[in-house]
N, C-alpha and C positions, 0 to 999 in steps of 0.2 A: 527549580529547587535542585540543589546539588546533593546527591546522597554520597557518591564517591566520585571525585574528579580526578584523583591521582591516577597514576599509570595503571591500566588494567592488564594484569599478567595473562598471557595465553595459558589456558588450562591443559595440562598433560593429560591424555585420555586415560592413562592408567593412574589411579589415586596415588598421591603422594604420601598417603598413610599406609601404603603397603608394607612398610618395614614393621612387622609385628613384634610384640614383646619377646616372643621366643627367639626370633632372629637377633634381636637386640641383645639377649642374654648370651648368645654365642660370641658376639663381639666383645662385650664386656659385661661381667656379672653385676647386676643391680642388687644393691642390698635391700633386704626385705622391708627396712623402715622406710625406704625411698620409693617403694612401689606405688604407694598411695599418690604421690606427687606425679609419678609417670601417669598413671591412670587419668588424673585430672587433666594434666597437659595434653594427653591424647584426646580426652573428651573435647576440650575447647578447640584443639586444633582440627578436629573433625567438623566442628560447627563453624569454621572459619572466623572464629572470634580471636583476631590477631592480637588484641591487647592483652587478653588473658593468657593465651598461649606463649606470648612473648614473656610475661613475668614468670610463668612456671618453667619455661625452658631456660631462662636465665639462671633460675635456682638450680636446675639440674646440671647446667654447664659448670657451675662452681664446683659441683661434686664430681662431675665426670667430664673434664675438659676436652677429652679426645673422642668422645663418643659420636660417631658418624651421624646418627639419626637426630640427636638432640641439636647438633650443630646445623644440620639441614633445616630442621623445622624452626630453630630460632631465626636462621637467615631468611627463611621464606616469610615468617611473621614480621620481620623488619621491613622487608620488601614491600609488604602490603600496608605499611602504616605511614601516613604522610609525615613528612620531615625526618623520617628515620631510614629512608630507603638504602642511603649509602652505609649505614651501620651492618647491613646485611653481608657485605663483602667478605670479611674475615672469616664468618661462620660458614658460608657457602665454599670458601676455599678449602677449609678443613674437610668438609664432605666430599669436595671434588678430589682432593689428594687421596681420599679413600676409595675413589673410583666409583662413587655413587652417580649414575647416569643423569638423573634429573638435576642435580647440582650444577652440571655444566651449561644447562640451558638457562637456569635462573642466574647463574653467575654472569652469563653474557648480558642478561637483562640489567643486572646490578652495575655491572662495568659501564654499560651504555648510559645509564642514568648518571654516572660519576664522570661521563665524557672521556673515558679511557677506552677509546673506540678500537685500538689495535687489540687490546686484551679481550674486549667483547668478541671481536671476530675469531680470535684464537679459541676462546672457550666455546664459541658456537661450532666452530669447526670440529672440535673434539666431540661435541655431542652429535653432530652429523655422522661421525665415523663409529659411533657406539653401535654395537649389534643389537642392543636391547632397547634402543630409543623408540619412543611412541608416536612422536610427531612425524608428519609427512614431510618429504623433501621440499614440497611446495610452501608449507608453513615455515620451514627453516629458511628457505630462500627469501620469503618476504621480510623476515626478522634481519637477514643479511643485508637486504636492499635498504631497510631502515637505517642501520648503522652506517652503511656506506654513504647514503644520501646526507645524513647528519654530519659526516666528516667533510663531504664536499661543500655543503652550504655554510658550514661554520668556518670553512677556509676562505670564503668569498662573501663576507657579510654585506648586506644592502646598506645604502646610505640613509640611515634614520638615527634619530636620538630617542632612546628609549629610557625612561626613568620611573622608578617606583615612586608613587605619590606619598606625600608626608602623612604625619599622624593626624591631620585634620580629615583624611580620608581612610587610611588603613589603621588598623588596631592590631592588638596582639593575637586576635582571633581571625577567623576566616572572612575576608571581604572579597566580593566577586559580583559578576553580572552587571558591569556599569553600562549605563545608557545615557549618552550626552545629547543635549538638545541641539538643533541644527547650528545655533550661533555660539555654542561652546560656553553657555552661561550657567546652566544647571546641570549637575551630575547626579543621577539617581542610581542606586545600587543595593545589593543585599549584603547584610552583615550578620554575624553570629557573635555579638558582644554582650557583656552583662546588661546593657541598657535595654535589652529587647523587652518587648511588652509581655508582661507576665513573669519574665526572668526565669522561664523553665529551661531545663536541659534534656537532651536526649541521652539514651543509654551510653554513648560514647563520652559523655560529659560536655558536649558541645551545647552552647546556648541555641535556642530556636532562632529561626531566621526572622528578620524584620527588614523593612524597606527604609533606606536612609537617603537624605539629600544634602547636597553642598552647593553653594554658589561661588563662582568665580568672580572676585572683586579685585580690580587692579593687578590682575595676573596672579593672585593668590586665592587659594580655596579657603572658604570659611569652615569652621568645625561642622561636621556632619551632624544632622539631627534626624531622628526617626520621624517618619510621617505619622500624624496622629490616627486615631481611630477615625473612620471605619476601615482605613487601609490595613493598618497593623492591628491584629487582635492577639489573643492568647496563644494561638497556634503557630505553625509556620506561615509566614508571608514572604514570598520571594519576589523580586523584581524580575519581570520578564521583558517588557517592551513598553515604550511610550510612543504614541503616534506623533510624527513630526509637528503637527499642529499643536501638540500639547493638550488636545481635548480628551484624549482617552488613554488609559494605561491598562495593560494586561498584567496581572499577578498570578502566582502559583500558590495555592493553599493546599495543605494536606487534609486528609480526612481525619475523622476522630481517632482512626487506628494508627495515625502518625507514620503510615507506611506508604500508602498510595495518596493521590491528590488529583486536583483538576485545575483548570485555567479559568480564571475569573476576569471580568472587565469592569472597569470603573470610569465614569464620566466626570470631567471637570465641571464644577458648579461654582457659583460666586463664593461659597463658604468654604470651598476646598475640593474635596472629592466625594462622589456619591457612594452609597453602599455597594460594594462589588457584587456583580451578578454572575452566577454560573453561566459560562458560555454553552452553547447548545450542543447536541449530539453529533453534529457535523465536525465539531472541534474535539470534544471529549468523548472518550469511550469507556464503558464500565470495566473493561477487563484488561486494558492496555494503558500504556504510559505516554502522555503528552506533556513533556517538561517546558517546552519553550514555543514562542511564536513571535511574529513581527507583522506590523501593518506596512502596507504599501503607502507612499506619500499621500495618495487620494483617498486612502481608507477603504478602497473598493476591493482590495485583495488582503488576505491575511495568510501568512506562510506559517505553517504549523509543523512540528516535529512530533512524530509518532512511531512507535513499534508495532502498530496494528498489522494484521496479516495482509499480504499482497505486495509488500515492499521488496527491496532487493537485499535485505540483510540488516540486522539491528534496527536502529532508529533511522527513519528516512525524513526528508522534508517534503511537504505537500503544499500546494496552493489551493486556497478556496476563494471563489470569486463571489461577489455580491450580485445577486439577481435584481432585475428591475422592480421586483416587488419587495426589496429589501431584505429577503431571506438570503441565507448563505447556501450556494451550490454544494455539490458533492466534492470531496477532497480529490485533487488530481496530483498524482506522484510527479515530481520534477524529472524522474527518469535516471538512466544510467550515467547521463552527463554530469549529474550533481551527486546522486546517491551511490555509495559504494557497498561491497558486501558487509562493511563495518559500520560503526555508528556515525551519524551526522547530527549536529546540534546547532543551537544558538544562531539562528538566521537574523541578518540585518540588511535592510535596503538602504542604498544611497538616496540622497534627497531627490535626485531626477528619476528614481525608480529603475535606472538602467544596470546597476550593479548590485549583485547579491554577495554579501559576505557571509561565512558560516565556518563552523568548526567541523573537522572530520578526523576520524581515526584511520582512515583509508586514504586513497588518492596520493599516496606518497608521503604521508606523515613521517616526521623524524622522531616522533616519540608522543604517545598520548594523543590528545587532541591537538591539532594544528589548524591554523586559520587559512582559508582559501577564499578566492573571490572569482566570481563568474560573471560575465557581461552579456547583455542581450544583443543578438545579431540583428540583421536587417529585417528578419522575419519574425522578430520578438521571441527567438528561442534562446535558451541560455547555452553559451559556448563551454568548451572544456575548462575545468576549474584550473586556476592559477595559484600555486603555493606562494604565500606572502614573503617567504624567505627568513633567514636569520639576520638580526636577532629578534624580529617580531615573534617568531617561532622558535621553540627550544626542544630539548628532549623531554621536557615534562609537559603537563597540560597547558595549553594556551587557548583560550575559549572566551566567548562573549566579546566580540569586537564590535565597536560602534565608532562613527565617524562624524566629524562636523560637516557643515554644508560646503565648505571650501576644499574638503578632502586633504587638508594639510595636517590635522591633528585627529589621532585615533586613540581610543581606550580599550583595554583589554584586561582580563583577569588571568594570571598564571601563577603556577605553584613553583617556578624555577628557584626561588629562595627558600622554600620550606612551605610556610602558610600560602594559601591562595590569597593573593593580594592584587590590588589594582594599579596598573601602569599607564603611562601616557607615551604615546609614540608621536614624535614630530618627524614629518616626511621631509628629508633633506634632498631627495632626488627629485628630478623634474617630473612634475605631475601634470595632467591635463588641465588646461587653463579652464576655470569656471567663473561665472558671474553670478553673484547672488542677488536676486531681486527681492526686496522686503518692503513692508509698509503696513498700513492699516485700513480696514474696510469699514466704513462708517455711513450712517444716514447723512446725506448732505445738509439737512435742516437741524435735526435734533442732535447730531454728532454721537448717537448711540451706535453700539456695535451691531453689525448686520451679520447674520449667518449666511454664508454663501459658499461659492466655489470659484476657484480661479484656475483657468486652462490656458496653457501657453503653446501656441501653434507656430510651426515653421510657415512663414507667409509663401515661400516658394513652392513647397509640396503640399501645404495644408495639413501635414502631420502633426498630431498632438504630441509635443515633446514632454510636457510634464503637466500634472494636475495636482493642486493642493487645496487644502481647507484652511480658512482662517480660524484662529483661535476664538471660541465662542465667548470667552469672557472678556479678552482684551481687543479682539478684532485683528490681531497681528498675523500676517502671513510671511512665509519664507520659501523662496523657490530657488533652484540652482539651474543655470542653462549654460550652454556653450557659447562663446563669443563669435564675432565676425559672421553673424547671421541676422536676418531680419525676421522679427517675430510679431505676433499679434497676441496680446493679453486680453482674454475674454473673462469677464466677471458676470456671474449669474447668482441671483438671490430671488427667493419667493417673495412676491409682492413688489419687486423693484424693477426698474427698466434695466435691460441688459446694457453693459458697457463694454467698449472695445478700445484698447490703446495700442497704437503701433510702437514697437520697441526696436531699436537698432543699437547693438553694443559692439564696440571695437576695443581690442586690447592692443595697446601700443607696442609692448615689449613681452616677449616670451616669458611666463613665469609670473607676470603681473596679475594680481588679484584684485578685482573691482566689486564694489558693492553699490547697487543701484536702488535708492530709496523711492518709493512711488506710492503715496497714499491714494486711496480710492474712495470717492464720496458718491454714493448712489442716490438716485431719485425715485421716490415711490411711484408706483403705477397710479394714475388718476383714479379716484373712486376707491382706492384701497386704503 
């Protein structure tokens, strides 16, 4: 669930409310009949209710257009409201011309969001040289690095095609958290549109979250439809992750207080989806926040995001492995290589389980959340994260990245054009060749679906390269492997004889993508 996904402003340690009414009177006499408006505006500003403070300070600016405090607070309110951040600039400029120190810092943030990087650096430099500044030089250096990195990256965009999906996917409201299935056929995501189950709104006027799905037919997306009950109910229901097999989905639901929430899991059944069940205490905590999670391809690991104690700062990514008993082990923090002193969120595993994609506000972000990837080394450890670059990332929030099996098409949610919307990314640069193996696992006699597990090993080293689970309703499996190697495909299912198939795949030309279809028919163990 997204409570706020827009740019989170660094808090100045001295309250921005310190311009008291008495100081304000010295600057400009406030008429008695307007004092009630000032008191109301100050009250909502202190509560960080940016919508109410915006309305009241707009009214005061009409009456006192040159008032330094009113201009600053109106600018600050705009800067914290999605789609209105750029409107902060003229008001913060008025406050900065009146030499109000915090205005220089927030003006740098506003210029950065408007991609006016030289102006942003100039405003930040003025803030740095103010004798009454409250932020440390280290904090200022980090903001400067963010601005300079954005300038550099936007000067050298990577070779991708990025496009906002049409009105069959996006609405006039918030649409985010896309999850694409391995073959790029179904797109699940969260939306806050009027069709939400129950039709309720939150205090900010946004509709409650529901999960929607769209199907790609002849390279076009069908009109998205909400998932029926029991997935969507009258509260908040947000898409988190679908297992690559399509067997399970994780959703986020709020508590009755509509503030905190937990992760739930639902299983695919022939009729649709089972009633979501609360995930256990290894995943959810009573006093902390777990907003997102992701399955590994074999569903033997789950990567969760949590702000529980013991992390490296903000929200961190943890891995929880399934024990032989079927229970989940204790969460293990992925460490400093992945987690920064700032927030991480929205993990996603590639189909071979070797690459982790996630969003971070640290690690060299150029603004808000940016998308990074990390790959496993020969020892199975995650290497240093790699920034996906511009235009996949922007100065706004870019989050919830998911990828098809061939690694050629990605989907993300971003607020770069105002609302949080869903975009498709087509990789034009040369990517690592992958071969997708897919097919159906069935009973050789009855042709009924068999529940099992498929493991693909390197015949030379004996190392398991990927393990996947077929869909329990359709029997379909999808796996991705590197070409030009010899593999053995192992199929195991309870009550059936194990089966092995030798697979050798060669790609003739670099950049060529192949699909190998391999149906598997199993034989029951005699006597069962």
